[in-house]
Jmol script that loads the backbone (N, CA, C; Angstrom):
load data "model"
ATOM      1  N   MET A   1       0.847  -1.161   0.000  1.00  0.00           N
ATOM      2  CA  MET A   1       0.000   0.000   0.000  1.00  0.00           C
ATOM      3  C   MET A   1       0.900   1.234   0.000  1.00  0.00           C
ATOM      4  N   ARG A   2       0.681   2.100  -0.960  1.00  0.00           N
ATOM      5  CA  ARG A   2       1.499   3.296  -1.124  1.00  0.00           C
ATOM      6  C   ARG A   2       0.776   4.497  -0.514  1.00  0.00           C
ATOM      7  N   PRO A   3       1.462   5.309   0.297  1.00  0.00           N
ATOM      8  CA  PRO A   3       0.789   6.480   0.873  1.00  0.00           C
ATOM      9  C   PRO A   3       0.460   7.504  -0.210  1.00  0.00           C
ATOM     10  N   SER A   4      -0.618   8.233   0.015  1.00  0.00           N
ATOM     11  CA  SER A   4      -1.028   9.225  -0.969  1.00  0.00           C
ATOM     12  C   SER A   4      -0.071  10.414  -0.963  1.00  0.00           C
ATOM     13  N   ARG A   5      -0.194  11.231  -1.973  1.00  0.00           N
ATOM     14  CA  ARG A   5       0.683  12.406  -2.079  1.00  0.00           C
ATOM     15  C   ARG A   5       0.419  13.407  -0.961  1.00  0.00           C
ATOM     16  N   ILE A   6      -0.824  13.499  -0.516  1.00  0.00           N
ATOM     17  CA  ILE A   6      -1.164  14.451   0.555  1.00  0.00           C
ATOM     18  C   ILE A   6      -0.466  14.050   1.845  1.00  0.00           C
ATOM     19  N   VAL A   7      -0.500  12.754   2.176  1.00  0.00           N
ATOM     20  CA  VAL A   7       0.145  12.284   3.400  1.00  0.00           C
ATOM     21  C   VAL A   7       1.648  12.517   3.321  1.00  0.00           C
ATOM     22  N   THR A   8       2.228  12.213   2.182  1.00  0.00           N
ATOM     23  CA  THR A   8       3.667  12.437   2.010  1.00  0.00           C
ATOM     24  C   THR A   8       4.007  13.917   2.138  1.00  0.00           C
ATOM     25  N   LEU A   9       3.198  14.778   1.549  1.00  0.00           N
ATOM     26  CA  LEU A   9       3.418  16.218   1.640  1.00  0.00           C
ATOM     27  C   LEU A   9       3.291  16.705   3.081  1.00  0.00           C
ATOM     28  N   LEU A  10       2.312  16.199   3.833  1.00  0.00           N
ATOM     29  CA  LEU A  10       2.158  16.599   5.234  1.00  0.00           C
ATOM     30  C   LEU A  10       3.363  16.174   6.071  1.00  0.00           C
ATOM     31  N   TRP A  11       3.850  14.953   5.858  1.00  0.00           N
ATOM     32  CA  TRP A  11       5.015  14.494   6.605  1.00  0.00           C
ATOM     33  C   TRP A  11       6.245  15.319   6.253  1.00  0.00           C
ATOM     34  N   LEU A  12       6.441  15.596   4.991  1.00  0.00           N
ATOM     35  CA  LEU A  12       7.592  16.412   4.592  1.00  0.00           C
ATOM     36  C   LEU A  12       7.505  17.815   5.173  1.00  0.00           C
ATOM     37  N   THR A  13       6.305  18.391   5.215  1.00  0.00           N
ATOM     38  CA  THR A  13       6.117  19.712   5.807  1.00  0.00           C
ATOM     39  C   THR A  13       6.444  19.683   7.296  1.00  0.00           C
ATOM     40  N   LEU A  14       5.957  18.659   7.991  1.00  0.00           N
ATOM     41  CA  LEU A  14       6.234  18.536   9.422  1.00  0.00           C
ATOM     42  C   LEU A  14       7.739  18.389   9.670  1.00  0.00           C
ATOM     43  N   ILE A  15       8.397  17.593   8.877  1.00  0.00           N
ATOM     44  CA  ILE A  15       9.842  17.406   9.036  1.00  0.00           C
ATOM     45  C   ILE A  15      10.588  18.711   8.752  1.00  0.00           C
ATOM     46  N   ALA A  16      10.151  19.445   7.738  1.00  0.00           N
ATOM     47  CA  ALA A  16      10.795  20.724   7.419  1.00  0.00           C
ATOM     48  C   ALA A  16      10.625  21.717   8.567  1.00  0.00           C
ATOM     49  N   VAL A  17       9.425  21.795   9.134  1.00  0.00           N
ATOM     50  CA  VAL A  17       9.181  22.703  10.266  1.00  0.00           C
ATOM     51  C   VAL A  17      10.059  22.312  11.450  1.00  0.00           C
ATOM     52  N   LEU A  18      10.143  21.022  11.723  1.00  0.00           N
ATOM     53  CA  LEU A  18      10.983  20.577  12.843  1.00  0.00           C
ATOM     54  C   LEU A  18      12.457  20.860  12.589  1.00  0.00           C
ATOM     55  N   LEU A  19      12.896  20.725  11.355  1.00  0.00           N
ATOM     56  CA  LEU A  19      14.294  21.064  11.044  1.00  0.00           C
ATOM     57  C   LEU A  19      14.566  22.549  11.251  1.00  0.00           C
ATOM     58  N   VAL A  20      13.634  23.401  10.855  1.00  0.00           N
ATOM     59  CA  VAL A  20      13.802  24.846  11.058  1.00  0.00           C
ATOM     60  C   VAL A  20      13.864  25.168  12.549  1.00  0.00           C
ATOM     61  N   VAL A  21      12.969  24.560  13.335  1.00  0.00           N
ATOM     62  CA  VAL A  21      12.980  24.793  14.786  1.00  0.00           C
ATOM     63  C   VAL A  21      14.291  24.301  15.393  1.00  0.00           C
ATOM     64  N   GLU A  22      14.772  23.166  14.924  1.00  0.00           N
ATOM     65  CA  GLU A  22      16.033  22.638  15.448  1.00  0.00           C
ATOM     66  C   GLU A  22      17.200  23.560  15.113  1.00  0.00           C
ATOM     67  N   VAL A  23      17.248  24.068  13.891  1.00  0.00           N
ATOM     68  CA  VAL A  23      18.319  24.997  13.515  1.00  0.00           C
ATOM     69  C   VAL A  23      18.241  26.267  14.360  1.00  0.00           C
ATOM     70  N   LEU A  24      17.031  26.759  14.589  1.00  0.00           N
ATOM     71  CA  LEU A  24      16.879  27.953  15.437  1.00  0.00           C
ATOM     72  C   LEU A  24      17.323  27.681  16.866  1.00  0.00           C
ATOM     73  N   GLU A  25      17.035  26.477  17.350  1.00  0.00           N
ATOM     74  CA  GLU A  25      17.438  26.155  18.713  1.00  0.00           C
ATOM     75  C   GLU A  25      18.948  25.985  18.818  1.00  0.00           C
ATOM     76  N   VAL A  26      19.556  25.355  17.839  1.00  0.00           N
ATOM     77  CA  VAL A  26      21.010  25.163  17.869  1.00  0.00           C
ATOM     78  C   VAL A  26      21.727  26.504  17.717  1.00  0.00           C
ATOM     79  N   SER A  27      21.150  27.412  16.950  1.00  0.00           N
ATOM     80  CA  SER A  27      21.783  28.724  16.770  1.00  0.00           C
ATOM     81  C   SER A  27      21.469  29.684  17.917  1.00  0.00           C
ATOM     82  N   HIS A  28      20.891  29.175  18.972  1.00  0.00           N
ATOM     83  CA  HIS A  28      20.617  29.917  20.216  1.00  0.00           C
ATOM     84  C   HIS A  28      19.598  31.043  20.047  1.00  0.00           C
ATOM     85  N   VAL A  29      18.680  30.884  19.140  1.00  0.00           N
ATOM     86  CA  VAL A  29      17.584  31.857  19.049  1.00  0.00           C
ATOM     87  C   VAL A  29      16.676  31.703  20.259  1.00  0.00           C
ATOM     88  N   PHE A  30      16.541  30.475  20.745  1.00  0.00           N
ATOM     89  CA  PHE A  30      15.695  30.209  21.911  1.00  0.00           C
ATOM     90  C   PHE A  30      16.499  30.209  23.211  1.00  0.00           C
ATOM     91  N   ARG A  31      17.666  30.830  23.199  1.00  0.00           N
ATOM     92  CA  ARG A  31      18.528  30.835  24.379  1.00  0.00           C
ATOM     93  C   ARG A  31      17.870  31.604  25.515  1.00  0.00           C
ATOM     94  N   LEU A  32      17.993  31.034  26.698  1.00  0.00           N
ATOM     95  CA  LEU A  32      17.391  31.660  27.876  1.00  0.00           C
ATOM     96  C   LEU A  32      18.487  31.871  28.923  1.00  0.00           C
ATOM     97  N   PRO A  33      18.968  33.106  29.082  1.00  0.00           N
ATOM     98  CA  PRO A  33      20.031  33.360  30.062  1.00  0.00           C
ATOM     99  C   PRO A  33      19.550  33.052  31.489  1.00  0.00           C
ATOM    100  N   VAL A  34      20.504  32.743  32.358  1.00  0.00           N
ATOM    101  CA  VAL A  34      20.184  32.360  33.734  1.00  0.00           C
ATOM    102  C   VAL A  34      19.475  33.504  34.459  1.00  0.00           C
ATOM    103  N   ALA A  35      19.797  34.752  34.160  1.00  0.00           N
ATOM    104  CA  ALA A  35      19.150  35.890  34.834  1.00  0.00           C
ATOM    105  C   ALA A  35      17.659  35.942  34.515  1.00  0.00           C
ATOM    106  N   ASP A  36      17.278  35.489  33.328  1.00  0.00           N
ATOM    107  CA  ASP A  36      15.856  35.489  32.968  1.00  0.00           C
ATOM    108  C   ASP A  36      15.077  34.397  33.686  1.00  0.00           C
ATOM    109  N   TRP A  37      15.757  33.338  34.124  1.00  0.00           N
ATOM    110  CA  TRP A  37      15.047  32.281  34.842  1.00  0.00           C
ATOM    111  C   TRP A  37      14.421  32.831  36.113  1.00  0.00           C
ATOM    112  N   ILE A  38      15.190  33.654  36.787  1.00  0.00           N
ATOM    113  CA  ILE A  38      14.713  34.209  38.054  1.00  0.00           C
ATOM    114  C   ILE A  38      13.694  35.313  37.798  1.00  0.00           C
ATOM    115  N   GLY A  39      13.966  36.148  36.798  1.00  0.00           N
ATOM    116  CA  GLY A  39      13.092  37.291  36.536  1.00  0.00           C
ATOM    117  C   GLY A  39      11.808  36.931  35.814  1.00  0.00           C
ATOM    118  N   ASP A  40      11.819  35.892  34.976  1.00  0.00           N
ATOM    119  CA  ASP A  40      10.636  35.555  34.194  1.00  0.00           C
ATOM    120  C   ASP A  40      10.441  34.026  34.173  1.00  0.00           C
ATOM    121  N   PRO A  41       9.741  33.505  35.175  1.00  0.00           N
ATOM    122  CA  PRO A  41       9.525  32.055  35.212  1.00  0.00           C
ATOM    123  C   PRO A  41       8.667  31.548  34.041  1.00  0.00           C
ATOM    124  N   LEU A  42       7.872  32.429  33.473  1.00  0.00           N
ATOM    125  CA  LEU A  42       7.041  32.024  32.331  1.00  0.00           C
ATOM    126  C   LEU A  42       7.924  31.676  31.119  1.00  0.00           C
ATOM    127  N   ALA A  43       9.005  32.395  30.928  1.00  0.00           N
ATOM    128  CA  ALA A  43       9.928  32.088  29.833  1.00  0.00           C
ATOM    129  C   ALA A  43      10.606  30.740  30.067  1.00  0.00           C
ATOM    130  N   LEU A  44      10.925  30.417  31.320  1.00  0.00           N
ATOM    131  CA  LEU A  44      11.510  29.122  31.639  1.00  0.00           C
ATOM    132  C   LEU A  44      10.522  27.995  31.331  1.00  0.00           C
ATOM    133  N   ILE A  45       9.294  28.176  31.709  1.00  0.00           N
ATOM    134  CA  ILE A  45       8.263  27.164  31.433  1.00  0.00           C
ATOM    135  C   ILE A  45       8.085  26.993  29.927  1.00  0.00           C
ATOM    136  N   PHE A  46       8.085  28.117  29.197  1.00  0.00           N
ATOM    137  CA  PHE A  46       7.969  28.043  27.734  1.00  0.00           C
ATOM    138  C   PHE A  46       9.126  27.253  27.129  1.00  0.00           C
ATOM    139  N   ALA A  47      10.337  27.520  27.602  1.00  0.00           N
ATOM    140  CA  ALA A  47      11.511  26.814  27.081  1.00  0.00           C
ATOM    141  C   ALA A  47      11.444  25.325  27.416  1.00  0.00           C
ATOM    142  N   LEU A  48      11.033  25.000  28.627  1.00  0.00           N
ATOM    143  CA  LEU A  48      10.918  23.595  29.020  1.00  0.00           C
ATOM    144  C   LEU A  48       9.849  22.870  28.205  1.00  0.00           C
ATOM    145  N   VAL A  49       8.728  23.528  27.973  1.00  0.00           N
ATOM    146  CA  VAL A  49       7.661  22.919  27.177  1.00  0.00           C
ATOM    147  C   VAL A  49       8.127  22.715  25.735  1.00  0.00           C
ATOM    148  N   LEU A  50       8.829  23.692  25.186  1.00  0.00           N
ATOM    149  CA  LEU A  50       9.321  23.578  23.818  1.00  0.00           C
ATOM    150  C   LEU A  50      10.293  22.403  23.678  1.00  0.00           C
ATOM    151  N   VAL A  51      11.224  22.292  24.598  1.00  0.00           N
ATOM    152  CA  VAL A  51      12.189  21.196  24.540  1.00  0.00           C
ATOM    153  C   VAL A  51      11.483  19.858  24.751  1.00  0.00           C
ATOM    154  N   THR A  52      10.496  19.810  25.634  1.00  0.00           N
ATOM    155  CA  THR A  52       9.750  18.571  25.873  1.00  0.00           C
ATOM    156  C   THR A  52       8.982  18.144  24.634  1.00  0.00           C
ATOM    157  N   ILE A  53       8.344  19.088  23.967  1.00  0.00           N
ATOM    158  CA  ILE A  53       7.591  18.759  22.746  1.00  0.00           C
ATOM    159  C   ILE A  53       8.535  18.259  21.663  1.00  0.00           C
ATOM    160  N   LEU A  54       9.664  18.922  21.492  1.00  0.00           N
ATOM    161  CA  LEU A  54      10.630  18.461  20.490  1.00  0.00           C
ATOM    162  C   LEU A  54      11.166  17.070  20.822  1.00  0.00           C
ATOM    163  N   ALA A  55      11.395  16.807  22.115  1.00  0.00           N
ATOM    164  CA  ALA A  55      11.879  15.486  22.515  1.00  0.00           C
ATOM    165  C   ALA A  55      10.819  14.420  22.252  1.00  0.00           C
ATOM    166  N   LEU A  56       9.565  14.734  22.517  1.00  0.00           N
ATOM    167  CA  LEU A  56       8.487  13.771  22.263  1.00  0.00           C
ATOM    168  C   LEU A  56       8.331  13.475  20.769  1.00  0.00           C
ATOM    169  N   VAL A  57       8.378  14.521  19.974  1.00  0.00           N
ATOM    170  CA  VAL A  57       8.249  14.314  18.526  1.00  0.00           C
ATOM    171  C   VAL A  57       9.423  13.484  18.004  1.00  0.00           C
ATOM    172  N   GLY A  58      10.623  13.777  18.479  1.00  0.00           N
ATOM    173  CA  GLY A  58      11.782  12.980  18.077  1.00  0.00           C
ATOM    174  C   GLY A  58      11.659  11.534  18.520  1.00  0.00           C
ATOM    175  N   ALA A  59      11.165  11.315  19.745  1.00  0.00           N
ATOM    176  CA  ALA A  59      10.980   9.948  20.237  1.00  0.00           C
ATOM    177  C   ALA A  59       9.937   9.210  19.409  1.00  0.00           C
ATOM    178  N   ILE A  60       8.901   9.907  18.993  1.00  0.00           N
ATOM    179  CA  ILE A  60       7.875   9.275  18.157  1.00  0.00           C
ATOM    180  C   ILE A  60       8.474   8.866  16.821  1.00  0.00           C
ATOM    181  N   PHE A  61       9.264   9.737  16.201  1.00  0.00           N
ATOM    182  CA  PHE A  61       9.896   9.391  14.921  1.00  0.00           C
ATOM    183  C   PHE A  61      10.836   8.199  15.073  1.00  0.00           C
ATOM    184  N   VAL A  62      11.627   8.192  16.131  1.00  0.00           N
ATOM    185  CA  VAL A  62      12.534   7.068  16.363  1.00  0.00           C
ATOM    186  C   VAL A  62      11.731   5.793  16.621  1.00  0.00           C
ATOM    187  N   GLY A  63      10.644   5.901  17.389  1.00  0.00           N
ATOM    188  CA  GLY A  63       9.797   4.743  17.660  1.00  0.00           C
ATOM    189  C   GLY A  63       9.141   4.203  16.402  1.00  0.00           C
ATOM    190  N   ILE A  64       8.666   5.092  15.545  1.00  0.00           N
ATOM    191  CA  ILE A  64       8.058   4.651  14.284  1.00  0.00           C
ATOM    192  C   ILE A  64       9.096   3.938  13.431  1.00  0.00           C
ATOM    193  N   TYR A  65      10.293   4.461  13.377  1.00  0.00           N
ATOM    194  CA  TYR A  65      11.340   3.853  12.554  1.00  0.00           C
ATOM    195  C   TYR A  65      11.679   2.446  13.061  1.00  0.00           C
ATOM    196  N   PHE A  66      11.940   2.328  14.372  1.00  0.00           N
ATOM    197  CA  PHE A  66      12.318   1.020  14.900  1.00  0.00           C
ATOM    198  C   PHE A  66      11.165   0.024  14.829  1.00  0.00           C
ATOM    199  N   THR A  67       9.949   0.483  15.069  1.00  0.00           N
ATOM    200  CA  THR A  67       8.799  -0.418  14.982  1.00  0.00           C
ATOM    201  C   THR A  67       8.633  -0.931  13.565  1.00  0.00           C
ATOM    202  N   GLN A  68       8.802  -0.074  12.594  1.00  0.00           N
ATOM    203  CA  GLN A  68       8.685  -0.501  11.201  1.00  0.00           C
ATOM    204  C   GLN A  68       9.772  -1.509  10.862  1.00  0.00           C
ATOM    205  N   ARG A  69      10.979  -1.292  11.355  1.00  0.00           N
ATOM    206  CA  ARG A  69      12.080  -2.211  11.066  1.00  0.00           C
ATOM    207  C   ARG A  69      11.870  -3.566  11.732  1.00  0.00           C
ATOM    208  N   VAL A  70      11.355  -3.563  12.961  1.00  0.00           N
ATOM    209  CA  VAL A  70      11.172  -4.814  13.694  1.00  0.00           C
ATOM    210  C   VAL A  70       9.982  -5.601  13.169  1.00  0.00           C
ATOM    211  N   LEU A  71       8.883  -4.913  12.879  1.00  0.00           N
ATOM    212  CA  LEU A  71       7.659  -5.597  12.495  1.00  0.00           C
ATOM    213  C   LEU A  71       7.545  -5.892  11.009  1.00  0.00           C
ATOM    214  N   SER A  72       8.449  -5.389  10.197  1.00  0.00           N
ATOM    215  CA  SER A  72       8.356  -5.672   8.766  1.00  0.00           C
ATOM    216  C   SER A  72       8.708  -7.134   8.525  1.00  0.00           C
ATOM    217  N   PRO A  73       7.967  -7.781   7.648  1.00  0.00           N
ATOM    218  CA  PRO A  73       8.223  -9.201   7.414  1.00  0.00           C
ATOM    219  C   PRO A  73       9.581  -9.400   6.745  1.00  0.00           C
ATOM    220  N   SER A  74      10.327 -10.340   7.279  1.00  0.00           N
ATOM    221  CA  SER A  74      11.659 -10.570   6.733  1.00  0.00           C
ATOM    222  C   SER A  74      11.755 -11.901   5.998  1.00  0.00           C
ATOM    223  N   GLY A  75      10.774 -12.778   6.155  1.00  0.00           N
ATOM    224  CA  GLY A  75      10.791 -14.074   5.491  1.00  0.00           C
ATOM    225  C   GLY A  75       9.431 -14.358   4.884  1.00  0.00           C
ATOM    226  N   PHE A  76       9.203 -15.626   4.594  1.00  0.00           N
ATOM    227  CA  PHE A  76       7.928 -16.024   4.034  1.00  0.00           C
ATOM    228  C   PHE A  76       6.886 -16.156   5.139  1.00  0.00           C
ATOM    229  N   THR A  77       5.646 -15.881   4.795  1.00  0.00           N
ATOM    230  CA  THR A  77       4.545 -16.096   5.727  1.00  0.00           C
ATOM    231  C   THR A  77       4.257 -17.595   5.786  1.00  0.00           C
ATOM    232  N   PRO A  78       3.532 -18.062   6.814  1.00  0.00           N
ATOM    233  CA  PRO A  78       3.197 -19.488   6.877  1.00  0.00           C
ATOM    234  C   PRO A  78       2.429 -19.970   5.642  1.00  0.00           C
ATOM    235  N   PHE A  79       1.564 -19.130   5.109  1.00  0.00           N
ATOM    236  CA  PHE A  79       0.828 -19.497   3.897  1.00  0.00           C
ATOM    237  C   PHE A  79       1.787 -19.709   2.721  1.00  0.00           C
ATOM    238  N   GLU A  80       2.739 -18.789   2.567  1.00  0.00           N
ATOM    239  CA  GLU A  80       3.696 -18.916   1.472  1.00  0.00           C
ATOM    240  C   GLU A  80       4.583 -20.149   1.635  1.00  0.00           C
ATOM    241  N   GLU A  81       4.963 -20.457   2.885  1.00  0.00           N
ATOM    242  CA  GLU A  81       5.749 -21.660   3.126  1.00  0.00           C
ATOM    243  C   GLU A  81       4.963 -22.912   2.746  1.00  0.00           C
ATOM    244  N   GLU A  82       3.679 -22.937   3.097  1.00  0.00           N
ATOM    245  CA  GLU A  82       2.835 -24.084   2.739  1.00  0.00           C
ATOM    246  C   GLU A  82       2.691 -24.203   1.228  1.00  0.00           C
ATOM    247  N   MET A  83       2.558 -23.083   0.544  1.00  0.00           N
ATOM    248  CA  MET A  83       2.455 -23.125  -0.924  1.00  0.00           C
ATOM    249  C   MET A  83       3.748 -23.647  -1.547  1.00  0.00           C
ATOM    250  N   LEU A  84       4.890 -23.268  -0.982  1.00  0.00           N
ATOM    251  CA  LEU A  84       6.167 -23.779  -1.492  1.00  0.00           C
ATOM    252  C   LEU A  84       6.300 -25.282  -1.259  1.00  0.00           C
ATOM    253  N   ARG A  85       5.834 -25.758  -0.084  1.00  0.00           N
ATOM    254  CA  ARG A  85       5.857 -27.205   0.169  1.00  0.00           C
ATOM    255  C   ARG A  85       4.935 -27.936  -0.804  1.00  0.00           C
ATOM    256  N   MET A  86       3.760 -27.378  -1.060  1.00  0.00           N
ATOM    257  CA  MET A  86       2.827 -27.999  -2.002  1.00  0.00           C
ATOM    258  C   MET A  86       3.423 -28.013  -3.405  1.00  0.00           C
ATOM    259  N   ARG A  87       4.104 -26.978  -3.798  1.00  0.00           N
ATOM    260  CA  ARG A  87       4.738 -26.929  -5.122  1.00  0.00           C
ATOM    261  C   ARG A  87       5.799 -28.017  -5.246  1.00  0.00           C
ATOM    262  N   ARG A  88       6.585 -28.189  -4.181  1.00  0.00           N
ATOM    263  CA  ARG A  88       7.601 -29.238  -4.188  1.00  0.00           C
ATOM    264  C   ARG A  88       6.943 -30.623  -4.289  1.00  0.00           C
ATOM    265  N   ASP A  89       5.840 -30.828  -3.540  1.00  0.00           N
ATOM    266  CA  ASP A  89       5.133 -32.110  -3.603  1.00  0.00           C
ATOM    267  C   ASP A  89       4.575 -32.377  -4.996  1.00  0.00           C
ATOM    268  N   VAL A  90       4.002 -31.361  -5.614  1.00  0.00           N
ATOM    269  CA  VAL A  90       3.438 -31.531  -6.957  1.00  0.00           C
ATOM    270  C   VAL A  90       4.543 -31.832  -7.965  1.00  0.00           C
ATOM    271  N   SER A  91       5.677 -31.156  -7.841  1.00  0.00           N
ATOM    272  CA  SER A  91       6.765 -31.438  -8.786  1.00  0.00           C
ATOM    273  C   SER A  91       7.315 -32.845  -8.571  1.00  0.00           C
ATOM    274  N   GLU A  92       7.365 -33.335  -7.323  1.00  0.00           N
ATOM    275  CA  GLU A  92       7.783 -34.714  -7.066  1.00  0.00           C
ATOM    276  C   GLU A  92       6.790 -35.700  -7.670  1.00  0.00           C
ATOM    277  N   LEU A  93       5.493 -35.427  -7.504  1.00  0.00           N
ATOM    278  CA  LEU A  93       4.475 -36.299  -8.100  1.00  0.00           C
ATOM    279  C   LEU A  93       4.583 -36.317  -9.618  1.00  0.00           C
ATOM    280  N   LYS A  94       4.811 -35.175 -10.202  1.00  0.00           N
ATOM    281  CA  LYS A  94       4.932 -35.098 -11.656  1.00  0.00           C
ATOM    282  C   LYS A  94       6.132 -35.892 -12.149  1.00  0.00           C
ATOM    283  N   SER A  95       7.257 -35.759 -11.448  1.00  0.00           N
ATOM    284  CA  SER A  95       8.440 -36.511 -11.867  1.00  0.00           C
ATOM    285  C   SER A  95       8.222 -38.015 -11.695  1.00  0.00           C
ATOM    286  N   THR A  96       7.494 -38.422 -10.656  1.00  0.00           N
ATOM    287  CA  THR A  96       7.189 -39.843 -10.461  1.00  0.00           C
ATOM    288  C   THR A  96       6.292 -40.359 -11.574  1.00  0.00           C
ATOM    289  N   VAL A  97       5.250 -39.593 -11.924  1.00  0.00           N
ATOM    290  CA  VAL A  97       4.346 -39.999 -13.006  1.00  0.00           C
ATOM    291  C   VAL A  97       5.107 -40.071 -14.325  1.00  0.00           C
ATOM    292  N   ASP A  98       5.973 -39.117 -14.592  1.00  0.00           N
ATOM    293  CA  ASP A  98       6.772 -39.150 -15.823  1.00  0.00           C
ATOM    294  C   ASP A  98       7.675 -40.373 -15.864  1.00  0.00           C
ATOM    295  N   ARG A  99       8.278 -40.693 -14.713  1.00  0.00           N
ATOM    296  CA  ARG A  99       9.159 -41.862 -14.650  1.00  0.00           C
ATOM    297  C   ARG A  99       8.363 -43.140 -14.872  1.00  0.00           C
ATOM    298  N   LEU A 100       7.181 -43.257 -14.244  1.00  0.00           N
ATOM    299  CA  LEU A 100       6.350 -44.455 -14.400  1.00  0.00           C
ATOM    300  C   LEU A 100       5.825 -44.590 -15.826  1.00  0.00           C
ATOM    301  N   SER A 101       5.473 -43.473 -16.434  1.00  0.00           N
ATOM    302  CA  SER A 101       4.977 -43.546 -17.814  1.00  0.00           C
ATOM    303  C   SER A 101       6.103 -43.911 -18.779  1.00  0.00           C
ATOM    304  N   ALA A 102       7.323 -43.551 -18.457  1.00  0.00           N
ATOM    305  CA  ALA A 102       8.453 -43.934 -19.306  1.00  0.00           C
ATOM    306  C   ALA A 102       8.773 -45.417 -19.156  1.00  0.00           C
ATOM    307  N   GLU A 103       8.538 -45.980 -17.980  1.00  0.00           N
ATOM    308  CA  GLU A 103       8.806 -47.400 -17.745  1.00  0.00           C
ATOM    309  C   GLU A 103       7.717 -48.296 -18.317  1.00  0.00           C
ATOM    310  N   ARG A 104       6.540 -47.789 -18.538  1.00  0.00           N
ATOM    311  CA  ARG A 104       5.411 -48.581 -19.038  1.00  0.00           C
ATOM    312  C   ARG A 104       5.691 -48.987 -20.489  1.00  0.00           C
ATOM    313  N   PRO A 105       5.344 -50.209 -20.840  1.00  0.00           N
ATOM    314  CA  PRO A 105       5.576 -50.658 -22.219  1.00  0.00           C
ATOM    315  C   PRO A 105       4.774 -49.834 -23.209  1.00  0.00           C
ATOM    316  N   ALA A 106       5.265 -49.726 -24.402  1.00  0.00           N
ATOM    317  CA  ALA A 106       4.647 -48.894 -25.428  1.00  0.00           C
ATOM    318  C   ALA A 106       3.340 -49.484 -25.932  1.00  0.00           C
ATOM    319  N   GLY A 107       3.113 -50.788 -25.759  1.00  0.00           N
ATOM    320  CA  GLY A 107       1.898 -51.428 -26.271  1.00  0.00           C
ATOM    321  C   GLY A 107       0.649 -51.032 -25.520  1.00  0.00           C
ATOM    322  N   GLY A 108       0.763 -50.448 -24.384  1.00  0.00           N
ATOM    323  CA  GLY A 108      -0.403 -50.021 -23.633  1.00  0.00           C
ATOM    324  C   GLY A 108      -1.132 -51.180 -22.981  1.00  0.00           C
ATOM    325  N   SER A 109      -0.423 -52.250 -22.605  1.00  0.00           N
ATOM    326  CA  SER A 109      -1.072 -53.407 -21.990  1.00  0.00           C
ATOM    327  C   SER A 109      -1.546 -53.063 -20.595  1.00  0.00           C
ATOM    328  N   ASP A 110      -2.431 -53.913 -20.082  1.00  0.00           N
ATOM    329  CA  ASP A 110      -2.986 -53.713 -18.748  1.00  0.00           C
ATOM    330  C   ASP A 110      -1.916 -53.941 -17.690  1.00  0.00           C
ATOM    331  N   PRO A 111      -2.139 -53.404 -16.517  1.00  0.00           N
ATOM    332  CA  PRO A 111      -1.196 -53.659 -15.430  1.00  0.00           C
ATOM    333  C   PRO A 111      -1.155 -55.148 -15.111  1.00  0.00           C
ATOM    334  N   PRO A 112      -0.071 -55.648 -14.517  1.00  0.00           N
ATOM    335  CA  PRO A 112       0.102 -57.090 -14.279  1.00  0.00           C
ATOM    336  C   PRO A 112      -0.977 -57.675 -13.394  1.00  0.00           C
ATOM    337  N   GLU A 113      -1.545 -56.955 -12.437  1.00  0.00           N
ATOM    338  CA  GLU A 113      -2.540 -57.511 -11.533  1.00  0.00           C
ATOM    339  C   GLU A 113      -3.823 -57.875 -12.274  1.00  0.00           C
ATOM    340  N   GLU A 114      -4.159 -57.128 -13.284  1.00  0.00           N
ATOM    341  CA  GLU A 114      -5.439 -57.327 -13.954  1.00  0.00           C
ATOM    342  C   GLU A 114      -5.347 -58.313 -15.118  1.00  0.00           C
ATOM    343  N   ARG A 115      -4.205 -58.774 -15.488  1.00  0.00           N
ATOM    344  CA  ARG A 115      -4.074 -59.719 -16.593  1.00  0.00           C
ATOM    345  C   ARG A 115      -4.720 -61.063 -16.285  1.00  0.00           C
ATOM    346  N   GLY A 116      -4.590 -61.501 -15.069  1.00  0.00           N
ATOM    347  CA  GLY A 116      -5.094 -62.819 -14.712  1.00  0.00           C
ATOM    348  C   GLY A 116      -6.589 -62.845 -14.472  1.00  0.00           C
ATOM    349  N   ARG A 117      -7.271 -61.808 -14.413  1.00  0.00           N
ATOM    350  CA  ARG A 117      -8.708 -61.788 -14.092  1.00  0.00           C
ATOM    351  C   ARG A 117      -9.544 -61.992 -15.274  1.00  0.00           C
TER     352      ARG A 117
END
end "model"
wireframe off; spacefill off
backbone 0.3
color backbone group
């Protein structure tokens, strides 16, 4: 199942916004000097909430990635394994029938058990 273009566009937009916020945070646009912690506790709460939200979003992305890697099928399903076993059985039966038909005389006589009846 392929995701639609709208879903892909929304995810790319979200990732772009998060990258911009991360660049702003690394470049100290959201820097909060220690003197402001004491003078403006609301700014401290804002900074803590911002970092918490970014950490949660990052954890969700990491969780989605690892879950997809762990839960993605890596081998055959039980149904596919059974179909492969059935294919092998059918090919063995076919080779046996071919071998028996090659051993049968060309005259098309009856099997030995039925000759005496």
